[in-house]
C-alpha positions as CSV (number, residue, x, y, z in Angstrom):
1,M,-47.0,-64.5,-19.3
2,A,-45.6,-63.0,-22.4
3,S,-46.0,-59.6,-20.9
4,Q,-44.0,-60.7,-17.9
5,E,-41.2,-62.0,-20.2
6,L,-41.3,-58.6,-21.9
7,L,-41.2,-56.8,-18.6
8,K,-38.3,-58.9,-17.4
9,A,-36.3,-57.8,-20.4
10,F,-37.2,-54.2,-19.7
11,Y,-36.4,-54.6,-16.0
12,A,-33.0,-56.1,-16.8
13,R,-32.2,-53.3,-19.2
14,A,-33.4,-50.7,-16.7
15,A,-31.2,-52.3,-13.9
16,L,-28.2,-52.3,-16.3
17,A,-28.9,-48.7,-17.2
18,E,-29.2,-47.7,-13.5
19,E,-25.9,-49.5,-12.7
20,R,-24.1,-47.7,-15.6
21,L,-25.6,-44.4,-14.5
22,S,-24.5,-44.9,-10.9
23,R,-20.9,-45.7,-12.1
24,L,-20.9,-42.6,-14.3
25,E,-22.2,-40.5,-11.4
26,A,-19.4,-41.9,-9.1
27,V,-16.8,-41.1,-11.7
28,S,-18.3,-37.6,-12.2
29,V,-18.4,-37.0,-8.5
30,G,-14.8,-38.2,-8.2
31,N,-13.7,-35.8,-10.9
32,K,-15.7,-33.0,-9.3
33,D,-14.0,-33.7,-6.0
34,A,-10.6,-33.6,-7.6
35,G,-11.5,-30.5,-9.5
36,N,-13.0,-29.0,-6.3
37,Q,-9.9,-29.8,-4.4
38,E,-7.8,-28.0,-7.0
39,L,-10.1,-25.0,-6.8
40,R,-9.9,-25.0,-3.0
41,N,-6.1,-25.1,-3.2
42,V,-6.0,-22.2,-5.6
43,I,-8.5,-20.3,-3.5
44,S,-6.6,-20.8,-0.3
45,E,-3.4,-19.7,-2.0
46,L,-5.1,-16.6,-3.3
47,Q,-6.5,-15.9,0.1
48,A,-3.1,-16.3,1.7
49,K,-1.6,-13.9,-0.9
50,L,-4.4,-11.4,-0.3
51,E,-3.9,-11.5,3.4
52,D,-0.1,-10.9,2.9
53,A,-0.9,-8.0,0.6
54,N,-3.3,-6.5,3.1
55,A,-0.8,-6.8,5.9
56,E,1.8,-5.1,3.7
57,T,-0.6,-2.4,2.7
58,L,-1.4,-1.7,6.4
59,S,2.4,-1.6,7.2
60,E,3.0,0.9,4.3
61,R,0.1,3.1,5.4
62,E,1.6,3.3,8.9
63,K,4.9,4.2,7.4
64,V,3.2,6.9,5.3
65,K,1.5,8.3,8.4
66,K,4.8,8.5,10.3
67,L,6.5,10.1,7.4
68,A,3.7,12.7,7.0
69,V,4.0,13.6,10.7
70,E,7.8,13.9,10.4
71,N,7.4,15.9,7.2
72,E,5.1,18.4,9.0
73,K,7.6,18.7,11.9
74,L,10.4,19.4,9.4
75,K,8.3,22.0,7.6
76,Y,7.7,23.8,10.9
77,R,11.4,23.7,11.7
78,I,12.3,25.0,8.3
79,A,9.9,27.9,8.6
80,H,11.4,28.9,11.9
81,L,14.9,28.6,10.6
82,V,14.1,30.7,7.5
83,Q,12.6,33.3,9.8
84,A,15.7,33.2,12.0
85,V,18.0,33.6,9.0
86,K,16.0,36.6,7.8
87,E,16.2,38.3,11.2
88,A,19.9,37.6,11.4
89,D,20.4,39.1,7.9
90,Q,18.4,42.2,9.0
91,K,20.6,42.5,12.1
92,L,23.7,42.1,10.0
93,E,22.6,44.8,7.5
94,S,21.7,47.0,10.5
95,I,25.2,46.5,12.0
96,R,26.8,47.1,8.6
97,G,24.8,50.3,8.2
98,H,26.0,51.5,11.6
99,V,29.6,50.5,10.9
100,S,29.4,52.3,7.6
101,E,28.0,55.4,9.3
102,S,30.7,55.1,12.0
103,T,33.4,54.7,9.4
104,A,32.0,57.7,7.5
105,E,32.0,59.7,10.7
106,T,35.5,58.7,11.6
107,S,36.7,59.4,8.1
108,S,35.1,62.8,8.2
109,K,36.6,63.6,11.6
110,L,40.0,62.5,10.4
111,E,39.7,64.7,7.4
112,K,38.8,67.6,9.6
113,M,41.8,66.9,11.8
114,R,44.1,67.0,8.8
115,L,42.9,70.3,7.8
């Protein structure tokens, strides 16, 4: 019987310890849930920001592609305009050369006529 009395005291202390342990676990789980909820909120905010950044990046890439295409078209046009200006300058020089020759011929003819 003495052993049962001793065991009752141990069982009572064990029950009390289990009860305290279960309360501590409940508090711990509650704190974890609150902490987890905060982490979930932070993660969802970061994911939303990441999605916005990705969408903006895609938009900017599309703009870059369009600008690159437009740039190539403008380079093509500039090359042709430069070529046209060079040809026009050559024609002008050619015309000036002919005018100079014609002027020289006319002057020489006039000089001959004066003589």
